[in-house]
N, C-alpha and C positions, 0 to 999 in steps of 0.2 A: 504494500500500500504506500503510495507516495503522493505527495501534493504536487499539483501542476503549477506552472508559472504563467502569470498573465502579463502580457506586454501592454505598455501604455499605448493609448491611441495615437496614431501617427497623422493627426490632422494639421500639423504644421504649427501648432501653438506651443510656446515655451512655457513650461510650468516651473521655472526656477531650477534649482539644483537637481531635482529628481528626474530630469529629462534623460531618457535612455535606460534608466534602471528598471529592473523587473520587480514587480510586487508579488509576494506569495499569495496563492489562492487560498481562501479560507474553507473551501469545500473539500470533503474527503471522497475519493472515488471508491465506492464499495463494490464495483463490478468484479475485481480480482478476488475479493473476499467471498462473494457469492459463488464464483466459479470453483474455488477451492472447496467450499462447503458442499457443493453439489457432487464433486468428484468423490469426496470422503463418504457422502451418503451412499453413493452407488457402490463403493468398495465394501462398506459394511453390510449393505443389503445382499451382496453376492457372497460375502464371507460368512455371514451368520449361519446359514444352514450347514456349513461345513464344520462348525464348532461342536456338533453333537458328538458325545463320546459313545463309542460302541464298537463292537466287533461284528463283522458281517456274518449274519446267521440267517438262514432261510426259515423264518418262523411259520408254524402251522396257522391256518386261517380258521377262526371260530366266529360264532355269532355273539360272543360275550361282550358286555359293555366295559369301558375303561374304568380302572380303579380311581378313586379320588386321591389327590396328591397331598403330601405332608409338607410341613415347613422345612423339615430336614431333608438333605439330599438322599434319595433312595439308594440303598445298597443293591447292586446288581451282580448276580452270579450267572455266568454264561457257560453253556456246554456247546462246543463247536462240533461241526460235522465229523472232524477227525478225532473226537474224543477228548480234546483238551478242556480243562476246567479253568475258568478265569473269574477272579473277583475284581469287579470294575474292569480294568484293562490289564491286570497283572496275572500272568500264568501261575497256577498253583498245582503242586503235585497232589493227586487224590488222597494220599496218606497224610498230607499236611493240612487238608481242608478243614477238618473239625477244630484243630488247634488254632488256626488263623481265624476262623469264625468266632470262636470263644473270645479271643483277644479283641476282635472288632465289636462284639456284642457288649463287652465290658465298658467300652467307651461311648456307646450310642444310647440314646434315650428311647428309640423306637425299635421294636422287634420285627419290623416289616422288612422283607427282602423280596426282590423281584428275580425270578428264575427265567432266564432265556435259554431255550434249548432248540437246537436244530431239529426240524421235523423228521429228518431221516434217522435219528437216533432210536435205538430200541427203548421201549417203555421201561424196562428194568434199569437201565442206566440212569434215566431221569429220576426214577424213584429212589435209587441209591443216593443220589445227590440231595434229594429232598429229605431223606433220613439224616444225612450229614448236616443239613441246615438245621433240622430240629435238634440234633445232638449238640450243635454249636450255639444254641440259645435263640434261634429265630423260629418262632412258632407261627408267625403271620407271613405265609409264603404266597406271593402272587405270581401266577404263571403268565408270562408275556406272550401274546399271540398277535397276529394281524387280524384286522376286522374284515368282514365281508365274506366269511366262510360259510359253509353249509349249516343249516339248522336241522334238528332232528324232529321237527314237528310233522304233522300229517300232511301239510301242504307240499313238503319235499322241495323247498326252495333251494 
């Protein structure tokens, strides 16, 4: 942002000693400021969807509604298609899962945890992790799915 310089009128009149000198303009040009703000707005609009934390998992589709959110950031445990277990984005060995969950449960006020599991995994593997969640101190387990899946009502949607 800079101030422009305004020249004296060149109509041939002499105005004393100030002839030929430039006076500073008292107006601020806000166009560069607006340009920069619009560019920043576009950058943040594009970058915001990329800031979601998660591991790519092919979630099964169900007709269930979304769970209400808490004020505390939810704890997420993920089972990937290749059998890895992750707490948030950190890989955890299956034999260390219960110990780590107990340590996390001691520091949290909520016992809610979200379990994300790839749809191609066997049911027994998901249930083993749910048992580990329960043994680790988390009794409120929410299963994360994609919406828009089939329902089991008589209409057969």
